[in-house]
C-alpha positions, 0 to 999 in steps of 0.5 A: 693568845696569852693572857696577861696576869695582873700582879699586885701593885708594888707602888704604895701611896700613904696619905692622911685625910686633912693633910695639906701636902696630901691634898696637893699630891692626891690629884697627881696620884689619881691622874697616874692611876687613870693613865694606867699606873697601879698605885695602891692608896693607903689611908693612915687612918686605917690601923693596918696601913700604919703597921705596913708603913712602919715595916717599909720605913724600917726596911728602907731605913727612912722615916717620913710623914705623909704623903709617903710614896714607896716603890717596893719593887 
């Protein structure tokens, strides 16, 4: 019997506390995670997450506020 190894999520959801659009998207992301999806939630109030968001924006040649969803796979 082989054991399935858990891989790191490649789906990122950047959000901001207090963002009206994020408040509409949050329940959908939560529902997807409960259904077995592995979406990594990243609050842009955390400095490290701001840096990661900038790197992804540069890599994918885009600029966006929040909510910002990225499939990095």
